[in-house]
C-alpha positions as CSV (number, residue, x, y, z in Angstrom):
1,M,0.0,0.0,0.0
2,L,1.5,3.3,-1.1
3,L,0.3,6.6,0.3
4,A,0.9,9.8,-1.7
5,S,4.3,8.5,-3.0
6,R,5.6,9.1,0.6
7,L,5.0,6.0,2.7
8,R,4.8,2.3,1.7
9,L,2.8,0.2,4.2
10,P,2.2,-3.5,4.7
11,D,-0.8,-4.5,2.6
12,D,-3.0,-5.5,5.6
13,T,-2.5,-2.1,7.3
14,G,-5.8,-0.8,8.8
15,A,-4.6,2.1,10.9
16,L,-1.9,4.8,11.4
17,L,-1.0,5.5,15.0
18,W,0.8,8.8,15.1
19,D,3.2,10.2,17.7
20,L,2.7,13.9,18.0
21,D,5.9,15.8,18.8
22,G,8.5,15.5,16.1
23,V,6.2,13.5,13.8
24,V,3.0,15.5,13.2
25,L,4.3,18.8,14.5
26,D,7.8,20.3,14.5
27,T,7.7,20.9,18.2
28,L,11.5,20.2,18.5
29,S,12.3,23.5,16.6
30,L,9.8,25.4,18.7
31,E,11.1,23.9,21.9
32,V,14.8,24.7,21.2
33,G,13.9,28.4,21.4
34,I,11.6,28.1,24.4
35,V,14.2,26.2,26.4
36,Q,16.8,28.9,25.8
37,D,14.4,31.6,27.0
38,L,13.3,29.6,30.1
39,L,16.9,28.8,31.1
40,A,17.9,32.4,30.7
41,E,15.0,33.4,32.9
42,H,15.1,30.7,35.6
43,V,18.7,29.4,35.6
44,P,20.8,32.3,34.2
45,A,24.1,30.6,35.3
46,V,23.6,27.8,32.9
47,A,25.0,28.4,29.4
48,P,22.6,28.0,26.5
49,V,22.2,24.3,25.6
50,D,22.5,23.3,21.9
51,R,19.8,21.7,19.7
52,E,21.5,18.3,20.1
53,A,21.0,18.3,23.8
54,V,17.3,19.2,23.4
55,R,16.9,16.5,20.8
56,R,18.3,13.8,23.0
57,A,16.0,14.7,25.9
58,F,13.0,15.4,23.6
59,P,11.2,12.1,23.8
60,H,10.9,12.0,27.6
61,T,8.1,13.4,29.8
62,I,8.6,17.1,30.5
63,P,9.9,16.7,34.1
64,V,12.4,14.0,32.9
65,F,13.3,16.2,30.0
66,W,14.2,19.1,32.3
67,R,16.2,16.8,34.6
68,L,18.3,15.5,31.7
69,L,18.9,19.0,30.4
70,L,19.9,20.5,33.7
71,E,22.2,17.6,34.6
72,G,23.8,17.8,31.2
73,A,24.4,21.5,31.7
74,G,25.9,20.9,35.2
75,A,23.0,22.4,37.2
76,E,21.2,20.8,40.1
77,P,17.8,19.6,39.0
78,D,16.0,20.1,42.3
79,D,12.3,19.3,42.5
80,A,11.1,22.9,42.8
81,L,13.1,24.1,39.8
82,V,11.9,21.2,37.7
83,R,8.3,21.9,38.6
84,T,8.7,25.6,37.7
85,L,10.3,24.8,34.4
86,T,7.7,22.1,33.6
87,D,4.8,24.5,34.2
88,A,6.5,27.2,32.2
89,L,7.2,24.8,29.3
90,E,3.6,23.5,29.3
91,D,2.3,27.1,29.2
92,A,4.7,28.1,26.4
93,R,3.7,25.0,24.4
94,T,0.1,25.9,24.5
95,T,0.7,29.4,23.3
96,G,3.2,28.4,20.7
97,A,2.3,27.4,17.2
98,P,4.6,24.6,16.0
99,A,4.5,24.0,12.2
100,V,3.0,20.9,10.7
101,L,5.9,18.8,9.4
102,P,6.2,18.4,5.6
103,G,4.1,15.6,4.1
104,V,1.8,15.1,7.1
105,R,-1.3,16.7,5.6
106,E,-0.8,14.8,2.4
107,L,-0.5,11.5,4.2
108,L,-3.6,12.2,6.3
109,D,-5.6,12.9,3.2
110,A,-4.3,9.8,1.5
111,A,-5.0,7.7,4.6
112,A,-8.6,9.0,4.7
113,A,-9.0,8.2,1.0
114,A,-7.7,4.6,1.6
115,G,-10.1,4.1,4.5
116,L,-7.4,3.9,7.2
117,A,-8.2,4.8,10.7
118,V,-5.9,7.4,12.4
119,A,-5.1,8.2,16.0
120,V,-2.6,10.1,18.0
121,V,-0.6,8.3,20.7
122,S,1.5,10.8,22.6
123,N,3.4,11.3,25.8
124,N,1.4,14.5,26.4
125,P,-1.9,15.1,28.3
126,V,-5.0,14.7,26.0
127,A,-6.2,18.3,26.4
128,H,-2.7,19.5,25.4
129,I,-2.7,17.2,22.4
130,E,-6.1,18.4,21.2
131,E,-5.2,22.1,21.7
132,L,-2.0,21.7,19.5
133,L,-4.0,19.8,16.9
134,D,-6.7,22.6,16.9
135,H,-4.0,25.3,16.4
136,A,-2.6,23.3,13.5
137,G,-6.0,22.7,11.9
138,L,-5.7,18.9,12.2
139,R,-8.0,18.0,15.0
140,S,-10.7,16.6,12.7
141,A,-8.2,14.4,11.0
142,F,-7.7,12.2,14.1
143,A,-10.6,10.1,15.3
144,H,-8.9,9.1,18.5
145,V,-6.3,10.6,20.9
146,V,-4.4,8.6,23.5
147,G,-2.4,10.7,26.0
148,N,-0.3,10.2,29.1
149,D,-3.0,11.3,31.6
150,Q,-5.3,8.3,31.1
151,G,-3.8,6.1,33.8
152,L,-1.5,4.2,31.4
153,P,2.3,3.7,31.8
154,G,4.1,6.0,29.4
155,K,6.4,5.1,26.6
156,P,8.5,2.9,26.3
157,A,5.9,0.7,27.9
158,P,3.5,-0.8,25.2
159,D,0.3,0.2,27.0
160,M,-0.4,3.5,25.1
161,Y,0.0,1.8,21.7
162,L,-2.1,-1.1,22.9
163,A,-4.8,1.5,23.8
164,G,-4.4,3.1,20.4
165,A,-5.0,-0.2,18.6
166,E,-8.0,-0.8,20.8
167,A,-9.4,2.6,20.1
168,V,-9.3,2.0,16.3
169,G,-10.7,-1.5,16.8
170,L,-7.8,-3.4,15.3
171,A,-5.1,-5.8,16.3
172,P,-1.7,-4.1,16.9
173,A,-0.2,-6.1,14.0
174,R,-2.5,-4.2,11.6
175,C,-1.5,-0.8,13.0
176,V,1.5,1.2,11.7
177,A,3.1,3.3,14.4
178,L,4.8,6.5,13.2
179,E,7.5,7.5,15.7
180,D,10.5,9.9,15.9
181,S,12.1,8.5,19.1
182,L,13.7,5.3,20.1
183,L,11.5,5.3,23.2
184,G,8.4,5.5,21.2
185,A,9.6,2.9,18.7
186,A,10.3,0.5,21.6
187,A,6.8,1.0,22.9
188,A,5.2,0.4,19.5
189,R,7.4,-2.7,18.9
190,A,6.5,-4.1,22.3
191,A,2.8,-3.6,21.5
192,G,3.2,-5.6,18.2
193,C,2.9,-2.7,15.7
194,H,4.7,-2.3,12.4
195,V,7.1,0.6,13.2
196,V,8.1,3.5,10.9
197,G,10.7,5.9,12.3
198,V,11.0,9.4,10.9
199,A,14.1,11.5,11.6
200,T,12.3,14.8,12.1
201,G,12.5,14.9,15.9
202,A,14.2,13.0,18.7
203,A,16.3,10.4,16.8
204,T,18.6,10.7,13.8
205,F,18.0,8.6,10.7
206,G,21.1,6.5,11.6
207,E,19.8,5.8,15.1
208,L,16.4,4.8,13.7
209,E,17.8,2.6,11.0
210,A,20.1,0.8,13.5
211,S,17.2,0.1,15.9
212,A,15.8,-3.4,16.0
213,D,12.5,-1.7,17.0
214,V,12.2,0.1,13.6
215,D,11.0,-1.6,10.5
216,R,11.5,1.3,8.1
217,A,13.4,4.6,8.7
218,F,12.6,7.9,6.9
219,L,14.5,11.1,6.6
220,A,11.1,12.9,6.3
221,F,7.7,12.2,4.8
222,T,8.6,13.8,1.5
223,P,7.9,12.1,-1.9
224,S,10.3,9.3,-2.9
225,T,10.9,9.3,-6.7
226,A,13.4,8.0,-9.2
227,V,13.5,9.3,-12.8
228,L,15.7,7.8,-15.5
229,A,15.7,8.5,-19.2
230,P,18.2,8.1,-22.1
231,G,20.3,11.3,-22.2
232,D,23.3,13.0,-20.6
233,V,24.7,10.8,-17.8
234,T,26.2,13.9,-16.2
235,A,22.7,15.3,-15.8
236,K,22.0,13.8,-12.4
237,S,20.8,14.8,-8.9
238,L,21.0,12.0,-6.4
239,R,19.6,12.2,-2.9
240,S,19.0,9.1,-0.7
241,P,19.6,8.2,2.9
242,N,22.7,6.3,1.9
243,E,25.3,7.6,-0.5
244,F,26.7,4.2,-1.4
245,V,23.2,3.2,-2.5
246,S,23.1,6.3,-4.7
247,H,26.5,5.5,-6.1
248,M,25.4,1.9,-7.0
249,L,22.4,3.2,-8.8
250,E,24.5,5.8,-10.5
251,H,26.5,2.8,-12.0
252,I,23.3,1.5,-13.6
253,A,22.4,5.0,-15.0
254,W,25.9,5.4,-16.3
255,R,26.0,2.0,-18.1
256,T,22.5,2.4,-19.5
257,G,23.3,5.9,-20.7
258,C,20.6,7.6,-18.7
259,S,20.2,10.9,-16.9
260,F,19.1,10.3,-13.3
261,T,17.1,12.2,-10.7
262,L,16.8,10.4,-7.4
263,A,14.9,11.9,-4.4
264,W,14.6,9.0,-1.9
265,A,13.6,9.5,1.7
266,C,13.6,6.1,3.3
267,N,15.5,2.8,3.6
268,D,12.8,0.7,1.9
269,W,15.4,-0.5,-0.6
270,G,13.1,-3.0,-2.3
271,W,10.7,-0.2,-3.1
272,L,13.6,1.8,-4.5
273,G,14.6,-1.0,-6.8
274,E,11.0,-1.2,-8.0
275,A,10.9,2.5,-8.7
276,V,14.1,2.3,-10.7
277,G,12.8,-0.8,-12.5
278,A,9.6,0.9,-13.4
279,Q,11.6,3.6,-15.2
280,L,13.9,1.1,-17.0
281,G,11.3,-1.6,-17.8
282,P,9.6,0.2,-20.7
283,L,13.0,0.8,-22.3
284,L,13.8,-2.9,-22.6
285,D,12.4,-3.1,-26.1
286,G,14.9,-5.5,-27.7
287,P,14.2,-9.0,-28.9
288,Q,16.8,-10.7,-26.8
289,A,15.5,-13.2,-24.2
290,T,18.7,-13.0,-22.1
291,S,21.7,-10.7,-21.7
292,R,25.0,-11.3,-20.0
293,A,27.8,-9.0,-18.8
294,L,31.0,-9.4,-16.9
295,G,31.5,-6.7,-14.3
296,L,35.0,-5.6,-13.2
297,I,36.2,-2.7,-11.1
298,D,39.7,-2.9,-9.5
299,D,39.9,-6.2,-7.6
300,G,36.2,-7.1,-7.8
301,S,34.6,-9.1,-10.6
302,C,31.3,-10.9,-11.3
303,E,29.2,-12.3,-14.2
304,V,25.5,-11.2,-14.5
305,T,22.8,-12.9,-16.5
306,L,19.4,-11.3,-17.0
307,T,16.5,-13.5,-18.3
308,R,13.1,-12.2,-19.4
309,G,10.1,-13.6,-17.6
310,G,12.1,-14.6,-14.5
311,D,10.8,-13.8,-11.0
312,W,14.0,-14.4,-9.0
313,T,17.3,-12.8,-8.1
314,T,20.1,-15.0,-6.9
315,L,23.6,-14.2,-5.9
316,N,26.1,-17.0,-5.9
317,G,29.8,-17.4,-5.0
318,V,32.1,-18.9,-7.6
319,G,35.3,-20.7,-6.6
320,P,36.5,-19.5,-3.2
321,V,33.9,-16.8,-2.8
322,D,31.4,-17.4,0.0
323,A,28.2,-15.6,-1.2
324,E,26.7,-15.4,2.3
325,R,29.8,-14.0,3.8
326,F,30.2,-11.5,1.0
327,V,26.6,-10.2,1.4
328,G,27.2,-9.9,5.2
329,L,30.2,-7.7,4.9
330,R,30.0,-4.0,5.6
331,V,30.1,-1.9,2.5
332,E,30.8,1.8,3.2
333,Q,27.8,3.4,4.9
334,L,25.8,0.1,4.7
335,A,26.1,-2.3,7.6
336,A,25.9,-5.2,5.1
337,G,25.2,-5.8,1.5
338,G,21.6,-7.1,2.0
339,A,20.2,-3.7,1.1
340,L,21.8,-3.9,-2.3
341,V,20.3,-7.4,-2.9
342,E,16.9,-5.9,-2.0
343,I,17.4,-3.2,-4.6
344,L,18.3,-5.7,-7.3
345,R,15.3,-8.0,-6.4
346,G,13.0,-5.0,-6.6
347,L,14.4,-3.9,-9.9
348,G,14.2,-7.4,-11.4
349,A,10.6,-7.8,-10.2
350,A,9.5,-4.4,-11.7
351,C,11.2,-5.3,-15.1
352,G,10.0,-8.8,-15.2
353,L,13.6,-10.1,-15.2
354,G,15.3,-13.0,-13.5
355,I,18.8,-11.8,-12.3
356,T,21.6,-14.3,-11.6
357,I,24.8,-12.9,-10.2
358,D,28.0,-15.0,-10.0
359,V,30.5,-13.3,-7.8
360,A,34.0,-14.4,-8.9
361,S,36.4,-12.2,-6.8
362,V,36.2,-10.2,-3.6
363,E,39.0,-8.2,-2.0
364,D,37.3,-4.9,-1.0
365,P,33.6,-5.6,-1.0
366,H,32.7,-2.1,-2.4
367,H,34.6,-2.9,-5.5
368,T,32.8,-6.1,-6.1
369,W,29.4,-4.4,-5.5
370,E,30.4,-1.7,-8.0
371,A,31.2,-4.5,-10.5
372,I,27.8,-6.1,-9.9
373,F,25.8,-2.9,-10.5
374,R,28.0,-2.0,-13.5
375,A,27.3,-5.4,-15.0
376,V,23.6,-5.1,-14.4
377,G,23.6,-1.8,-16.2
378,V,25.5,-3.2,-19.2
379,A,23.2,-6.3,-19.3
380,L,20.1,-4.1,-19.2
381,R,21.4,-2.2,-22.2
382,G,21.8,-5.5,-24.0
383,L,18.0,-6.0,-23.7
384,S,17.1,-2.6,-25.2
385,D,17.2,-1.4,-28.8
386,T,16.6,2.1,-27.5
387,L,19.5,2.2,-25.1
388,R,21.9,0.5,-27.6
389,A,21.0,3.1,-30.2
390,H,21.6,5.8,-27.7
391,A,25.0,4.3,-26.9
392,D,26.1,3.8,-30.5
393,G,25.1,7.2,-31.7
394,T,22.1,6.3,-33.8
395,G,19.4,7.2,-31.4
396,S,17.3,10.3,-31.3
397,T,18.5,11.1,-27.8
398,V,22.2,11.5,-28.7
399,V,23.7,14.8,-27.8
400,P,26.5,16.2,-29.9
401,N,29.9,16.8,-28.2
402,D,29.7,20.3,-26.7
403,G,33.2,20.4,-25.3
404,R,32.0,19.7,-21.8
405,R,35.0,17.7,-20.9
406,A,37.4,20.4,-21.9
407,Q,35.3,23.1,-20.2
408,A,35.1,21.1,-17.0
409,G,38.8,20.4,-17.0
410,Y,38.3,16.8,-16.1
411,G,41.5,14.9,-15.4
412,L,44.9,15.9,-13.9
413,R,46.3,19.4,-14.5
414,V,49.8,20.4,-13.5
415,E,49.8,24.0,-12.6
416,A,53.4,24.4,-11.3
417,A,56.4,22.1,-10.9
418,S,59.9,22.6,-9.7
419,P,62.5,20.5,-7.9
420,E,61.2,21.9,-4.6
421,A,57.4,22.4,-5.0
422,V,54.5,21.4,-7.2
423,R,50.8,22.2,-7.6
424,V,48.4,19.7,-9.3
425,V,44.6,19.7,-9.6
426,R,42.6,16.5,-10.3
427,T,39.0,17.0,-11.3
428,T,36.3,14.4,-11.9
429,A,32.5,14.7,-12.3
430,E,32.1,14.4,-8.6
431,S,35.2,15.8,-6.9
432,V,38.1,18.3,-7.1
433,C,41.3,17.6,-5.3
434,T,44.2,20.1,-5.3
435,A,47.7,19.3,-3.9
436,D,50.2,22.1,-3.2
437,V,53.2,20.1,-2.0
438,A,56.7,21.3,-1.2
439,L,59.9,19.8,0.2
440,A,60.0,22.1,3.1
441,G,59.5,22.1,6.9
442,G,56.0,22.4,8.2
443,P,52.9,20.2,8.1
444,L,51.2,18.6,5.2
445,T,47.6,19.7,5.9
446,L,44.6,17.9,4.4
447,T,41.1,19.6,4.3
448,L,38.0,17.7,3.4
449,A,34.7,19.0,2.2
450,T,32.4,16.0,1.9
451,S,28.8,15.1,2.8
452,P,27.9,14.5,6.4
453,S,27.6,10.7,6.0
454,V,31.2,10.3,5.0
455,S,33.6,9.7,7.9
456,C,37.1,10.5,6.8
457,D,38.4,13.1,9.3
458,G,40.9,10.5,10.6
459,L,42.6,10.6,7.2
460,I,43.8,14.1,8.1
461,D,46.1,12.9,10.9
462,L,47.5,10.0,8.8
463,V,48.3,12.2,5.8
464,G,50.0,14.7,8.2
465,R,52.1,11.8,9.6
466,L,53.0,10.7,6.0
467,G,54.1,14.3,5.2
468,M,56.2,14.7,8.3
469,A,58.0,11.4,7.6
470,A,58.6,12.3,4.0
471,G,59.7,15.9,4.7
472,L,56.7,17.3,2.7
473,G,54.7,20.3,3.6
474,G,51.8,22.1,2.0
475,T,48.1,21.6,1.6
476,I,45.7,19.1,0.0
477,D,42.1,20.2,-0.5
478,F,39.4,17.7,-1.4
479,S,35.8,18.7,-2.2
480,A,32.9,16.4,-3.2
481,L,29.7,17.8,-1.7
482,E,27.2,16.6,-4.4
483,L,27.9,12.9,-4.1
484,S,30.7,11.2,-2.2
485,S,31.7,8.0,-0.5
486,S,34.5,7.3,1.9
487,H,36.5,5.2,-0.5
488,V,36.3,7.8,-3.2
489,V,37.7,10.4,-0.7
490,A,40.6,8.2,0.3
491,E,41.4,7.0,-3.2
492,D,41.2,10.5,-4.8
493,V,43.4,12.0,-2.1
494,G,45.9,9.3,-2.5
495,M,45.9,9.6,-6.3
496,T,46.3,13.3,-6.2
497,L,49.1,13.2,-3.7
498,G,50.8,10.5,-5.7
499,A,50.5,12.6,-8.9
500,A,52.0,15.6,-7.1
501,V,54.9,13.6,-5.8
502,K,55.4,12.1,-9.3
503,E,55.8,15.7,-10.7
504,L,58.1,16.6,-7.8
505,A,60.2,13.5,-8.4
506,T,60.4,14.1,-12.1
507,A,61.6,17.7,-11.7
508,R,64.2,16.6,-9.2
509,M,65.3,13.7,-11.5
510,D,65.7,16.1,-14.4
511,A,67.6,18.8,-12.3
512,F,70.1,16.7,-10.4
513,G,69.0,13.0,-10.1
514,I,67.3,11.3,-7.2
515,E,67.5,7.9,-5.6
516,G,64.3,6.6,-7.2
517,A,63.6,4.0,-4.6
518,G,63.4,3.8,-0.8
519,S,62.2,2.1,2.3
520,S,61.4,2.7,5.9
521,L,63.9,0.1,7.2
522,G,66.6,2.6,8.0
523,A,64.2,5.2,9.5
524,A,62.4,2.8,11.7
525,P,64.4,-0.4,12.4
526,G,62.5,-3.1,14.3
527,E,59.0,-1.9,13.4
528,P,56.6,-4.7,12.6
529,I,55.4,-3.0,9.5
530,R,57.9,-1.8,6.9
531,V,57.2,-0.1,3.6
532,G,59.3,-0.1,0.4
533,I,58.7,2.0,-2.8
534,S,60.3,1.9,-6.2
535,W,60.0,4.1,-9.2
536,E,61.9,1.6,-11.3
537,G,59.2,-1.0,-12.0
538,R,55.6,-1.2,-12.9
539,K,52.6,0.2,-11.0
540,F,52.0,-2.3,-8.2
541,L,50.8,-2.6,-4.6
542,Q,51.5,-5.7,-2.6
543,L,50.6,-6.2,1.1
544,V,52.8,-9.1,2.3
545,P,51.8,-10.8,5.5
546,L,54.8,-12.0,7.5
547,G,54.1,-14.5,10.3
548,W,50.4,-14.8,9.5
549,T,48.2,-15.8,6.6
550,R,47.0,-13.6,3.8
551,E,43.5,-14.4,4.8
552,A,44.1,-13.1,8.3
553,L,45.5,-9.9,6.9
554,R,42.6,-9.4,4.6
555,D,40.2,-10.0,7.5
556,Q,41.9,-7.1,9.3
557,L,41.8,-4.9,6.2
558,I,38.2,-5.6,5.3
559,G,35.6,-4.6,7.9
560,G,38.0,-3.0,10.4
561,T,37.1,0.4,11.8
562,L,39.7,2.7,13.3
563,A,38.9,4.8,16.4
564,S,38.4,7.8,14.2
565,G,35.7,6.1,12.2
566,L,37.9,5.4,9.2
567,F,37.4,2.1,7.4
568,S,40.5,0.0,6.9
569,E,39.4,-0.9,3.3
570,D,39.3,2.8,2.5
571,L,42.9,3.2,3.6
572,D,43.8,0.3,1.4
573,D,42.2,2.4,-1.4
574,F,44.4,5.4,-0.4
575,L,47.4,3.2,-1.1
576,D,45.9,2.0,-4.4
577,G,45.3,5.6,-5.4
578,F,48.8,6.7,-4.4
579,V,50.4,4.0,-6.4
580,G,48.3,4.8,-9.4
581,G,48.9,8.5,-9.2
582,M,52.6,8.3,-8.8
583,G,53.1,5.2,-11.0
584,V,55.3,3.3,-8.6
585,S,55.6,-0.1,-6.9
586,V,54.8,-0.2,-3.2
587,V,55.3,-3.2,-1.0
588,V,54.3,-3.4,2.7
589,H,55.8,-6.1,4.8
590,W,53.2,-6.6,7.5
591,E,53.7,-8.6,10.7
592,P,50.7,-9.2,12.9
593,V,49.7,-6.0,14.7
594,T,46.5,-6.3,16.7
595,D,46.0,-2.6,17.2
596,L,44.4,-1.4,13.9
597,D,45.1,2.3,14.6
598,A,48.8,1.6,15.4
599,A,49.1,-0.6,12.3
600,W,47.9,2.2,9.9
601,V,50.1,4.8,11.6
602,L,53.0,2.5,10.8
603,V,51.9,2.1,7.2
604,F,51.6,5.9,6.6
605,T,54.7,6.9,8.4
606,G,56.6,4.0,6.7
607,L,55.4,5.2,3.3
608,G,56.5,8.7,4.2
609,A,60.0,7.5,5.2
610,A,60.3,5.5,2.0
611,L,59.3,8.6,-0.1
612,A,61.9,10.7,1.7
613,E,64.6,8.2,0.6
614,L,63.2,8.0,-3.0
615,L,63.3,11.8,-3.4
616,A,66.9,12.1,-2.0
617,P,69.5,13.5,-4.4
618,N,71.6,11.0,-6.4
619,H,73.6,12.8,-9.1
620,A,74.6,9.5,-10.7
621,K,71.0,9.1,-11.9
622,R,70.5,12.6,-13.3
623,A,68.1,12.8,-16.3
624,L,67.0,9.2,-16.2
625,I,63.4,8.7,-17.2
626,A,61.1,7.5,-14.5
627,G,59.5,4.2,-15.4
628,V,60.4,0.7,-16.1
629,K,64.0,0.1,-15.0
630,A,64.7,3.9,-15.2
631,T,65.9,3.4,-18.8
632,L,67.9,6.1,-20.5
633,A,66.2,8.4,-23.0
């Protein structure tokens, strides 16, 4: 059951049970201002509290709310003060006019049209609830109101939701509870309701999605839509609760040659797959019954088969690949790959396709998932005359070359290079990274402008350590606000720094000759992780386990999270990017190190020490060409 393109419900849903604060009304925004005024009046010694503190206390009853705020601010929550603040907040709430949150009126209208019962279940007194609903013009939309002054234990006890289900005359299992707080979600789950969490009040989307009490999490009750059409693949606007999901669907749009507008508000990934499939299905106008594609990105590969008329999606492991383990691995912002399987199943169902995915190689799981979605996109194009015509230039949607690539400056641009300092800029469709690097004292400073979901701040410290060990100073600036993922950040920074060091090394080689290779053995004897680098061979990265198995090392590199929130597999991508950008061979001799943070500090400082040796003057090698065996010109 779909309501107003905003909320998908179980088919047997008979009622919506709404929390009030933070779900129907934006009382959180109103309350933040009221709290500051009341604290300034009654507890002037307490500094203003921030929105986050108010948000965390928001789902509790008003007296508990004040105790939590006062304790957090370092003030004594004595009973008299709590009573005074409680009375004042209740008065202020009744005179205030919180806004109705986006999408609520549309959902209430759609619920009425669908014959669904609606009720409010709130940790507020009934009279207060009704007054707020009156002010908002919504009182008539709710047939029943359950409040905290009817002799029932408050949330998180299930009693209020049980009373709400009884009021609408349905079993709790046929009721959908709409909640913004983990306390409320726990109450609804205990009552047996289907629970929808919306991140417009007490809990964040991440908190709701991670809760076992929440069936579906929403950013807001805004429409969820996906629009694809043959056209310019750079014409895209992608918004979803998870940027890795957006990135995977972007692979399909890219391979099918479609422009793509995605505005998705929830983690109902099967629904998202169906929405994308509904757009692509009409384009599958070719005569082919099946289509196959081999997907490959970096160290991940797979084979995909699409079959018309199928109603299944299967993902199999080939050779040493354990499919169940692969799907269970974390993949960037996703706790596991199951969400991506849901998307593919939804897409296949909407297109009337059976999808078989044979996973052949897994190192970093995000590379393999990229390979899967890339192959799905290529195979979809194989079932479409329209999409193939668009790709080969015979279709009506083909856009002549307008010099966009040149205008955008995509690729690497060397803006300055000398034996002491370089400036390079690397531009892609999603990101810009600039490296100003010099052989000089002072720190190598990294700044990151990314989306809030990307956790890469810990990379700043590691790059600084690399620079210090290498004797490099300067700045690296990375920006990708439109669409980003943590592995893209790490790999792009590594690639741009590698390209900058390549230009620096080339200028020094031409001017007076350099060593051309180096290691961290001399700088850090006895360390359990040692790094070597050579400019005299092919591009290559090898992590060599010493004293333990390759499988044990991979287990540490895949799925490990540093204290800063960095993912180990993303730091592996930094090394890949650096090697590609500089065009060097790097080997890391890696003894067992149980402390993940300590291990990566040793890797980055070791790479810096090896670079310092590579860049050191060696006049015997002057004017040699960097590359295979440093051959003479």
